[in-house]
SETI-894025 format. One record per residue (C-alpha): x, y, z; residue in one letter. Coordinates in steps of 0.05 Angstrom, whole numbers, plus 32768, in hexadecimal, padded with zeros to 4 digits. Example, Ala and Ser with C-alpha at 12.3 -4.5 7.8 and 13.67 -1.06 7.14 Angstrom:
REM SETI-894025
80F67FA6809Ca;81117FEB808Fs;
REM end
This chain:
REM SETI-894025
8CE189C98A1Am;8D1289B18A4Bi;8D4189DF8A6Fr;8D8389BF8A72i;8DC089D88A95c;8DFE89AE8A89v;8E4189C48A7Cp;8E5B89D18A39p;8E8989978A36l;8E4E89698A48a;8E28898A8A12l;8E5D897789E0a;8E5C893389EFl;8D0188A089A7l;8CBD888589B7l;8B4A89378947v;8B4289758968t;8B17896D89A3t;8B13898889EAt;8B0C894C8A19f;8AF2894F8A63t;8B07890E8A72s;8B3488D68A56p;8B2388CE8A0Cp;8AF3889789F5p;8B15885789F8l;8B01884189B4e;8B29887E8997a;8B67888889B5t;8B90884D89CEg;8B92881289FFp;8B53880B8A24a;8B4D88278A6Fp;8B3A87E68A8Di;8B6C87E58ACAg;8B4788208AEAg;8B5688698AEAw;8B7B888C8B25t;8B7288D58B27t;8BB089018B2Cl;8B8B89458B2Df;8B4189498B37d;8B3A89968B33g;8B4689A08B7Ft;8B7689748BA1s;8BC189718B94v;8BCC89378BC1e;8BE9890D8B8Fa;8C20893B8B84w;8C5F89568BA2r;8C9E89808B8Dg;8CD5895C8B66f;8D0289408B9Ek;8CDA895F8BD4k;8CA489458C05d;8C7089778C00a;8C49899B8BC1f;8C6B89DE8BB3p;8C548A1C8BE0a;8C588A498BA1k;8C578A448B56g;8C1E8A138B51w;8BD58A248B5Dt;8B928A068B56v;8B5E8A308B32e;8B1E8A208B11d;8B2B89D78B11g;8B7189E28AEFw;8BB789D48B0Fl;8BE08A0E8AF7r;8C288A1C8AF4v;8C338A688AF9e;8C5E8A908AD2k;8C9C8AA08AF9g;8C7C8A7E8B38g;8CBD8A548B4Bg;8C968A198B5Eg;8CC389E78B39g;8CAE89A78B1Ad;8C7E89788B40i;8C7A892D8B3Bv;8C4C88F88B51t;8C5188D48B92r;8C4688908B75a;8C7488718B3Dl;8C5A88598AFBy;8C7888278AC6q;8C44880F8A96d;8C0A88428A96f;8BD8886A8A6Fd;8BD888B38A82l;8B9F88E28A6Fs;8BA2892E8A78f;8B8A89738A5Ce;8BB589B08A56w;8BB289F48A3Ek;8BEC8A2B8A3Ac;8BF68A738A34a;8C128A9389F3p;8C598A7C89E9g;8C5A8A508A2Da;8C7F8A0D8A34n;8C7A89D38A64s;8C7C89858A62g;8C6789448A7Ev;8C9A89178A8Cm;8C9F88CF8AA2f;8CD5889C8AB7g;8CED88D38AE5v;8D2588C68B14s;8D2E88F18B53e;8D7788DD8B5Ar;8D88890D8B27e;8D8889578B27s;8D4B89648AFCa;8D1189398AE2p;8D2989418A9Aw;8D6F891E8AAAv;8D4D88DE8AA2a;8D0288EB8A8Eg;8CE788EA8A4Bp;8CB589268A3Fe;8C71892D8A1Cf;8C7C89768A02q;8C4D89AC8A1Bi;8C5589EB89F1l;8C2E8A2489CFd;8C4A8A0F8989d;8C3E8A56896Bg;8C678A578928d;8C8C8A178937l;8C8489E18908a;8C4B89B28922a;8C7989748913d;8CB7898E8937s;8CD78963896Ad;8CCE899889A0i;8C8889A9898Es;8C48899B89B9a;8C3C895389C0g;8C85893B89A6a;8CB3890D89D3l;8CDC894889DFy;8D1B894A89B4a;8D12890589A1l;8CD488F98978a;8CA889228952s;8C5789228955p;8C3589128911r;8BEF892388FCg;8BE3894F8937k;8BAC89818940k;8BBD89B08976l;8B8F89E88994k;8BAE8A2A899Cp;8BC78A4D89DBa;8B928A588A0Ag;8B698A1F89F4e;8B6689D58A11v;8B88899B89F5n;8B8889548A0Bh;8BC6892B8A13g;8BD088E38A20r;8C0F88BC8A2Ci;8C0F886F8A26v;8C4E884C8A40v;8C4887FC8A38a;8C8987D38A37g;8CB387F58A07d;8C82881A89E4r;8C75886489EFi;8C34888789CFe;8C2288D389D1h;8BDE88E889BEy;8BC4892F89B4v;8B7E893D89B2n;8B6988F289A5g;8B9D88E7896Dv;8BD988BD8977q;8C1188E7895Ev;8C4F88BD896Cl;8C6888768984s;8CAB88648992v;8CCE882889B6r;8CF0883789F0w;8D38881B89EFg;8D38880689AAs;8D738813897De;8D4B884B895Fd;8D3F886689A3w;8D88886189B5k;8D9D88868973k;8D6B88BF8981r;8D8288CB89CBv;8DCE88C789B0a;8DC188FD897Ee;8D9B892C89B2s;8DB0895089ECk;8D9E89148A1Af;8DDA88F389FAg;8E0589158A2Fa;8DD588F98A67m;8DE088B08A76p;8DA388AB8AA3p;8D7388BF8A6Ef;8D40888B8A5Bg;8D5788568A8Ct;8D1F885F8AC3v;8CE488368AB0r;8CC1883E8AF3n;8CB888868B0Ag;8C9188BF8B1Cp;8C6688E98AEAi;8C8289308AE7c;8C6089758AD2l;8C9389A58ABFq;8C9889EA8ADCd;8CBA8A0F8AA1h;8CAE8A5B8ABEg;8C6F8A638A8Dd;8C248A5E8A99d;8C098A1C8A90v;8BCA89F98AA5w;8BBA89AB8AB1f;8B7A898D8AC1r;8B5489498AC1n;8B9889228AC9i;8B8D88DA8AD3r;8BB488978ACEi;8BAB88508ACEr;8BDC88168ACFr;8BD787E58A96l;8BCA879D8A9Cr;8BFF876E8A8Ap;8BD887598A48e;8BD687A18A32e;8C2187A78A40v;8C2A876F8A14s;8C0F879989DBl;8C5287B789DFa;8C78877389D9g;8CAD875F8A09g;8C9A87118A08r;8CA986E189D5d;8C6B86CE89ADp;8C4F8690898Ei;8C63869E8944r;8C278680891Fl;8C49869A88DFl;8C94868A88DAd;8C9F86A58894g;8CAF86638878q;8C758630887Ag;8C3286288895l;8C3A85F388C6g;8C0F861288FBa;8BD2861788CFw;8B9B85EA88AFs;8B698603887Fh;8B2286088864f;8B15861C881Fl;8AD2861D87F3r;8ACA85E387C8g;8AE2859A87C7e;8B2F858B87C0g;8B4185D387CAa;8B8C85D287DDa;8BAC86028811m;8BEB860A87E3e;8BB7862387ACd;8BA4866187D5t;8BDA86698804w;8C27866B87F9k;8C638688881Dv;8C9586B587F5e;8CCC86DF8817d;8CB486D28859g;8C6C86F08844v;8C3086C48844v;8C0486D68808i;8BBE86C38800c;8BA486C487B9s;8B5C86D087D2g;8B37869987AAt;8B15866C87BCp;8AF5868887FCa;8B088669883Eg;8B3E86748873y;8B7D86588892l;8B6E863D88D8k;8B9E86318910t;8BA585EB8920k;8BA685FF896De;8B6E86218993q;8B7A865E89B9y;8B51868389EEt;8B7286C68A07n;8BAB86E589E6y;8BC8872589C6l;8BCB87178979l;8BF88740894Cv;8BE9873F8903v;8C0C876188CAe;8BE98761888Aw;8BE9878B8844r;8BC387888803w;8BEE877887C7s;8C2187A987B6p;8C2487978772t;8BDA8798875Et;8BC787D18792k;8B8187B28797k;8B5D87B987D6a;8B30878387F0g;8B0E875A8828n;8B2987288859s;8B27871E88A8g;8B47870288E4v;8B1786CE8907l;8B2186CA8951l;8B018694897Dr;8AE786698941q;8ABD86308957i;8A9385FA8940e;8A8F85E088F4d;8ABC85FF88BBd;8A9486268887k;8AA58667885Fv;8A8D868E8899w;8A93866688D7p;8A7C8676891Fr;8AAC86AB893Cc;8ABF86F28948v;8AE18715890Ae;8B0F87508908a;8B04876C88CBq;8B3A87758892l;8B118792885Dm;8B3687D1883Ds;8B2488108866e;8AFA87E68898r;8B3587C488C2a;8B1E87CB890Bg;8AD587B588FBd;8AB6877D8920f;8A8687478900y;8A608717892Bn;8A5F86D48903i;8A32869C8912g;8A0D86C5894Ce;8A5086C38974f;8A3F86E089BAp;8A5E872189BDm;8A46876D89C5r;8A6187A9899Dg;8A5687F189AEd;8A0C87FC89A2p;8A16883F897Ae;8A42881C8949r;8A2187D98942t;89F187C8890Bk;89D9877D8907g;8A1C8755890Dr;8A49878C88F8h;8A6987C08928t;8A8F87F58909a;8AD28811891Dh;8AD88856893Et;8B03886D88FCh;8B30885188C9s;8B7D884D88DAn;8B988825889Ee;8BD388358872y;8BCB883B8829p;8BC287FE87FFv;8C0287D487F7g;8C1F87E98839e;8C2787BE8875w;8BF387C988ABn;8BF087AD88F3r;8BBB8790891Dy;8BC3878B8969d;8B87875F897Di;8B7D875489C8l;8B53871B89D8v;8B4587178A25s;8B0D86F68A4Cg;8ACD87148A2Fd;8AED874F8A0Br;8B0E875889CBv;8B34879889B5e;8B4887A5896Dl;8B8587D78967h;8B9987EE891Fv;8BDE88098912n;8BE2881D895Bg;8B9C883C8964q;8B6388188989l;8B258819895Bl;8AF487E7897An;8AE387C189B9v;8AB1878889C0a;8A9B876F8A04t;8A7287328A1De;8A97870789ECv;8A8F86BC89F4l;8AD186A78A1Ae;8AE0866589F7v;8B1E864389D7p;8B1B864B898Dg;8B46864E894Fh;8B61868C892Bi;8B57869288E2c;8B6F86BE88A9l;8B3A86C38871q;8B4286BB8829s;8B0886E9880De;8B1586FC87C4g;8B52872687C2t;8B9E871D87C5e;8BB5872B880Fi;8BFA87238830h;8C0B87118878f;8C4D87138899r;8C42871188E1t;8C1186E98909v;8C2B86EA8950d;8C0586D0898El;8C1486E489D6y;8BEE86B68A03p;8BC886D48A3Ci;8BB586AB8A7Dp;8B66869F8A7Ds;8B4B86D58AA8a;8B1087078AA4g;8B2887488A81a;8B0787768AB7g;8ACF87AB8AAAe;8AD987DA8A73p;
REM end
């Protein structure tokens, strides 16, 4: 919780229970840590930190003990901030707190203001106690703006893992490996949330995109450790949007696509049609829509659902870097769309690629877990194809990574595979050809 001291008149006037000892496994919890981690606290050194609006680290109130950075109850040390500024980042940390204790991790902080919270949004650190787990001031919340959902918090005295991803206009919070919220910084929804909160009286709030990270001294015993951060690559930031895409589906026709369907004389319009901006695939005969152009490196955003009328789940897939001859299963990397299996990989036609050995059997690499919405509701794929690496994000969570993928121009295909399936978005953000770096 944030301590706010503003005049009464001003007061009247967005965006798995496990103890981690390092950043969570990249396949499980969000954008992959490719850009290289910087250690902000390694258990001994506080060189990355200084007092808010000060040159040095506080002489009191903050101590290093047994590998933890502790803010002491009543210690009077004040808030601390990183010496470096961060804009698009992935921040990983562990914390524990005393019963009833309160603190926070802020970002987008401005030292032109009287306190960090005047400008900086906050990941709430709290012993929830009897507080509702989905309160917008509970642990993991975007304080007073957005509530955590699906949180599994460990009690006071036990270790929790937190993660904050800020990418373009997207803010994501994770607690113990589970994404608990995702909001759009600066969106109309964000503006409404801010206006209806105590921050509506603070014009600087949420206006700083490049600022230090802040750990709050709220006057209680709270401990932090394993604090690491990495700056996101441009293609990772593009997962949040901010650039105009190539719209492969425009809601009106299929001009960007050709097709392959099993059986002589099978026509595209017999299997695919556009109604009310939605592309509907009947599922028969087997085959696929296929982009007329070839693409090598890109972010692909796909929204799909199974028929909300029949509520029948089925099978389909998004084919990536499809090359060579057309046939029902052409040579490519498949991002699976089978119900409950979205996020799986299939290697079709011995396409060069490598999945996680522990989850790979034959040409199939299983996802880490399922993250689909109920049959009939819209789902979203964010598929990052960059160099020799492919990432599959389903509804905001990274579920699978393939490496050593053949980097070659190829078509993108949407499969027809026996069951009615709908698509309403297929947006492509090109990425300049370059290696994706080491995982």
